[in-house]
SEDREN-463432 format. One record per residue: x, y, z of N, C-alpha, C, O in turn. Coordinates in steps of 0.05 Angstrom, whole numbers, padded with zeros to 5 digits, always signed. Layout:
% residues N
XYZXYZXYZXYZ ...
END
This chain:
% residues 147
+00715+00228+00224+00719+00253+00231+00693+00265+00246+00670+00261+00236 +00697+00278+00267+00674+00289+00283+00661+00311+00269+00674+00328+00257 +00634+00311+00272+00619+00335+00259+00618+00358+00273+00602+00361+00292 +00636+00378+00265+00637+00405+00280+00618+00428+00265+00616+00450+00276 +00605+00420+00241+00591+00440+00231+00564+00443+00243+00551+00463+00237 +00556+00429+00259+00529+00429+00268+00526+00433+00302+00509+00424+00316 +00545+00446+00308+00549+00453+00339+00525+00470+00349+00518+00468+00373 +00512+00487+00333+00489+00503+00337+00465+00489+00327+00443+00499+00334 +00464+00472+00315+00441+00455+00308+00442+00428+00313+00453+00414+00295 +00434+00416+00335+00435+00389+00343+00411+00377+00346+00393+00388+00359 +00407+00354+00336+00378+00337+00341+00364+00342+00311+00373+00335+00290 +00341+00355+00316+00323+00360+00291+00321+00390+00294+00317+00403+00315 +00324+00399+00268+00316+00427+00265+00304+00434+00236+00309+00419+00218 +00288+00457+00234+00272+00462+00212+00290+00484+00194+00302+00503+00205 +00289+00481+00171+00306+00499+00153+00291+00506+00129+00282+00485+00118 +00285+00526+00118+00274+00536+00095+00293+00551+00077+00306+00571+00086 +00295+00542+00051+00316+00554+00032+00297+00564+00006+00277+00554-00003 +00311+00587-00002+00303+00597-00030+00331+00592-00050+00353+00603-00047 +00325+00575-00068+00350+00574-00089+00340+00588-00112+00318+00584-00121 +00359+00606-00123+00355+00623-00145+00350+00651-00136+00343+00655-00113 +00354+00670-00156+00349+00696-00152+00319+00708-00157+00307+00699-00176 +00308+00722-00144+00284+00734-00146+00284+00755-00168+00284+00779-00163 +00283+00743-00194+00283+00764-00214+00258+00757-00233+00251+00734-00239 +00244+00779-00243+00220+00769-00259+00225+00747-00280+00243+00751-00297 +00210+00727-00281+00209+00707-00300+00235+00685-00293+00241+00667-00309 +00247+00689-00268+00266+00670-00261+00259+00647-00246+00239+00650-00232 +00271+00623-00247+00261+00599-00233+00271+00601-00204+00294+00604-00197 +00248+00597-00186+00254+00597-00158+00249+00567-00150+00232+00554-00161 +00267+00557-00130+00262+00532-00120+00262+00538-00090+00281+00550-00079 +00239+00530-00078+00235+00534-00048+00238+00507-00034+00229+00487-00044 +00249+00507-00011+00253+00482+00005+00241+00487+00029+00242+00509+00039 +00227+00466+00041+00221+00468+00071+00231+00441+00081+00219+00421+00074 +00250+00440+00096+00265+00416+00103+00265+00412+00136+00264+00431+00151 +00268+00387+00143+00276+00380+00166+00301+00360+00169+00303+00339+00157 +00320+00373+00189+00348+00361+00186+00353+00347+00211+00351+00360+00232 +00358+00321+00210+00363+00305+00234+00393+00301+00235+00404+00284+00221 +00406+00316+00252+00436+00316+00253+00447+00290+00264+00468+00283+00254 +00436+00275+00282+00448+00250+00293+00450+00232+00269+00471+00219+00266 +00433+00229+00255+00435+00209+00231+00439+00224+00207+00434+00211+00187 +00449+00249+00201+00455+00263+00178+00432+00260+00157+00440+00257+00134 +00407+00259+00161+00388+00256+00142+00371+00279+00142+00368+00293+00163 +00360+00285+00117+00340+00309+00113+00318+00297+00095+00320+00280+00078 +00294+00311+00106+00269+00304+00089+00254+00331+00089+00261+00350+00103 +00234+00332+00071+00217+00357+00066+00205+00357+00038+00202+00338+00023 +00196+00385+00033+00183+00387+00011+00197+00407-00006+00214+00421+00006 +00193+00409-00033+00201+00432-00050+00185+00436-00070+00172+00418-00079 +00184+00461-00080+00169+00473-00101+00185+00492-00120+00194+00514-00112 +00188+00482-00148+00200+00496-00164+00181+00510-00183+00164+00498-00196 +00184+00539-00183+00165+00554-00196+00178+00572-00218+00202+00575-00218 +00161+00584-00236+00173+00602-00258+00148+00614-00268+00129+00601-00277 +00149+00642-00266+00126+00657-00281+00130+00661-00309+00140+00681-00320 +00121+00638-00323+00121+00639-00356+00095+00631-00362+00077+00626-00346 +00094+00630-00389+00066+00614-00400+00074+00593-00415+00089+00596-00435 +00066+00569-00408+00055+00563-00386+00072+00564-00363+00097+00563-00366 +00061+00567-00340+00076+00568-00316+00088+00540-00305+00075+00519-00304 +00112+00543-00296+00126+00522-00287+00119+00515-00259+00123+00533-00243 +00109+00494-00251+00103+00488-00221+00110+00458-00215+00091+00443-00221 +00131+00447-00205+00139+00425-00197+00141+00423-00169+00156+00436-00155 +00123+00404-00159+00123+00400-00130+00139+00371-00130+00140+00354-00148 +00153+00370-00103+00168+00347-00098+00170+00338-00066+00168+00354-00048 +00172+00316-00064+00180+00307-00034+00205+00296-00034+00213+00278-00049 +00221+00309-00015+00254+00306-00019+00262+00291+00005+00251+00292+00027 +00285+00274-00001+00298+00259+00020+00324+00255+00013+00330+00253-00011 +00342+00255+00031+00372+00249+00025+00387+00252+00053+00378+00246+00075 +00411+00262+00048+00431+00265+00074+00450+00288+00069+00449+00302+00048 +00467+00291+00090+00487+00312+00084+00515+00299+00096+00517+00279+00111 +00535+00315+00087+00562+00305+00099+00578+00329+00097+00570+00350+00086 +00605+00326+00110+00622+00349+00108+00641+00340+00088+00649+00317+00084 +00648+00367+00072+00668+00368+00052+00693+00378+00067+00693+00399+00080 +00716+00362+00064+00741+00372+00076+00753+00396+00063+00752+00399+00038 +00762+00413+00077+00773+00438+00065+00804+00437+00079+00810+00422+00098 +00822+00457+00066+00848+00461+00081+00846+00481+00101+00832+00501+00095 +00857+00481+00124+00855+00504+00143+00866+00528+00131+00884+00527+00115 +00855+00549+00139+00837+00558+00159+00807+00555+00151+00790+00559+00168 +00802+00547+00126+00774+00548+00117+00759+00527+00136+00771+00508+00147 +00734+00532+00138+00718+00512+00152+00705+00493+00134+00698+00500+00111 +00701+00467+00143+00690+00450+00128+00662+00457+00116+00645+00469+00129 +00657+00451+00091+00630+00456+00080+00613+00433+00082+00622+00410+00083 +00587+00439+00081+00564+00420+00082+00558+00410+00054+00552+00427+00037 +00558+00384+00048+00545+00376+00021+00519+00365+00028+00517+00347+00044 +00499+00376+00015+00472+00362+00019+00464+00353-00006+00465+00368-00026 +00455+00326-00006+00449+00311-00033+00419+00301-00026+00414+00286-00008 +00398+00313-00045+00370+00303-00042+00359+00296-00065+00365+00307-00086 +00341+00276-00064+00327+00264-00087+00297+00270-00083+00286+00263-00062 +00283+00282-00100+00255+00289-00097+00237+00270-00116+00245+00262-00138 +00213+00264-00106+00193+00246-00119+00166+00262-00120+00159+00277-00102 +00152+00258-00141+00127+00272-00141+00108+00266-00118+00103+00242-00113 +00097+00284-00103+00080+00277-00082+00054+00263-00093+00041+00271-00112 +00050+00241-00078+00025+00226-00088+00007+00222-00059+00016+00222-00036 -00017+00218-00065-00036+00217-00042-00052+00188-00047-00074+00187-00059 -00039+00169-00038-00043+00141-00038-00064+00135-00018-00061+00142+00006 -00087+00122-00026-00106+00110-00006-00089+00095+00018-00068+00083+00016 -00106+00098+00040-00089+00085+00066-00085+00052+00060-00064+00041+00066 -00104+00041+00049-00107+00010+00046-00102+00007+00014-00111-00013+00001 -00089+00023+00003-00083+00020-00028-00064-00001-00036-00061-00005-00060 -00050-00016-00018-00028-00032-00025-00002-00016-00029+00002+00006-00019 +00017-00030-00044+00041-00019-00050+00044+00005-00064+00059+00023-00058 +00025+00007-00089+00028+00027-00106+00047+00023-00127+00061+00002-00127 +00050+00042-00148+00065+00043-00168+00096+00050-00161+00103+00061-00140 +00114+00041-00182+00141+00051-00178+00141+00080-00190+00131+00085-00213 +00151+00098-00174+00150+00126-00181+00181+00136-00186+00200+00132-00171 +00182+00149-00209+00212+00157-00216+00219+00185-00204+00201+00202-00199 +00240+00188-00199+00248+00215-00182+00241+00239-00206+00244+00235-00230 +00233+00263-00195+00229+00284-00212+00249+00309-00205+00249+00331-00217 +00264+00303-00183+00287+00325-00178+00310+00312-00165+00307+00294-00148 +00332+00320-00173+00362+00316-00160+00373+00341-00156+00378+00356-00175 +00381+00346-00126+00390+00371-00116+00418+00365-00103+00423+00344-00091 +00435+00385-00108+00461+00384-00097+00467+00412-00088+00468+00431-00104 +00473+00414-00056+00474+00438-00047+00500+00437-00032+00506+00417-00019 +00516+00459-00034+00540+00461-00016+00535+00488+00001+00533+00510-00010 +00534+00483+00027+00528+00503+00047+00551+00508+00066+00567+00491+00073 +00550+00534+00075+00568+00542+00094+00561+00527+00118+00539+00517+00121 +00584+00524+00140+00579+00506+00162+00554+00516+00177+00539+00499+00186 +00547+00542+00180+00521+00547+00197+00493+00547+00183+00474+00559+00192 +00493+00533+00160+00468+00527+00145+00459+00552+00133+00437+00550+00122 +00471+00574+00133+00456+00601+00124+00453+00606+00093+00433+00617+00083 +00475+00597+00079+00476+00604+00049+00494+00582+00038+00506+00566+00052 +00495+00583+00010+00510+00565-00008+00506+00568-00037+00496+00589-00047 +00512+00550-00048+00508+00548-00079+00492+00519-00084+00496+00500-00069 +00478+00519-00100+00463+00495-00111+00463+00488-00140+00465+00506-00156 +00462+00464-00148+00459+00454-00174+00436+00434-00172+00435+00419-00153 +00418+00433-00192+00394+00412-00191+00388+00409-00218+00398+00422-00237 +00372+00388-00220+00357+00384-00245+00330+00374-00237+00326+00364-00214 +00311+00377-00256+00280+00374-00251+00269+00363-00277+00277+00371-00299 +00250+00344-00273+00236+00338-00299+00213+00357-00303+00197+00364-00287 +00216+00365-00334+00195+00384-00340+00168+00370-00344+00166+00347-00337 +00149+00382-00354+00124+00373-00360+00122+00352-00381+00104+00335-00382 +00141+00353-00398+00147+00331-00421+00163+00307-00411+00165+00287-00425 +00173+00309-00387+00189+00288-00376+00221+00289-00381+00236+00271-00373 +00232+00311-00394+00259+00316-00402+00269+00330-00376+00255+00346-00364 +00295+00322-00370+00309+00335-00353+00316+00362-00359+00323+00368-00382 +00316+00381-00339+00324+00413-00341+00344+00416-00321+00338+00411-00297 +00370+00426-00328+00387+00431-00305+00393+00462-00302+00393+00480-00319 +00396+00461-00276+00404+00491-00267+00430+00488-00250+00430+00472-00232 +00453+00502-00256+00478+00500-00248+00482+00529-00231+00473+00550-00238 +00497+00524-00206+00511+00548-00192+00490+00569-00183+00494+00594-00185 +00463+00558-00174+00446+00580-00166+00450+00585-00134+00454+00566-00118 +00449+00610-00126+00452+00619-00099+00430+00606-00080+00407+00604-00088 +00437+00598-00056+00420+00590-00040+00422+00607-00014+00443+00614-00004 +00396+00614-00003+00396+00629+00023+00375+00617+00042+00354+00607+00035 +00382+00619+00066+00362+00609+00088+00343+00634+00087+00351+00658+00086 +00315+00625+00088+00295+00645+00092+00276+00638+00114+00280+00617+00126 +00257+00654+00122+00237+00647+00146+00215+00630+00131+00208+00633+00107 +00207+00616+00147+00185+00590+00136+00161+00606+00124+00147+00596+00107 +00156+00632+00134+00136+00647+00121+00137+00654+00091+00117+00656+00077 +00163+00657+00082+00171+00663+00056+00173+00634+00039+00164+00633+00016 +00183+00614+00051+00185+00589+00036+00160+00578+00034+00157+00557+00022 
END
């Protein structure tokens, strides 16, 4: 099936998203991504924060892909974005292979064809190593200065 959802976004493009609602004490997941449409690959960084005591601050290096979800006409095909995040590490240049690092974020977003908005479900590892899950959080495209 040809990719008709990216006609305005061809090649590489930059996209910043905010997942969650800006409410006092709410969890916000900010994404700064680069989308490679010819290969359907996505890479970038994310930050999950919450103003509580102690504050939540999960940094992650994200990678994954996207595909089209078929829908019945006249509805346009939606985009399914699947990303896995790993804690960012600063490994020495000649430090060898390094340790095996477990993922700290799993993200699933369903976006409208123009990449502007959608819904996300994700899970992240808390400071204690337990998975915390967030379902049906709103996604919106934001300017890079906000992300």
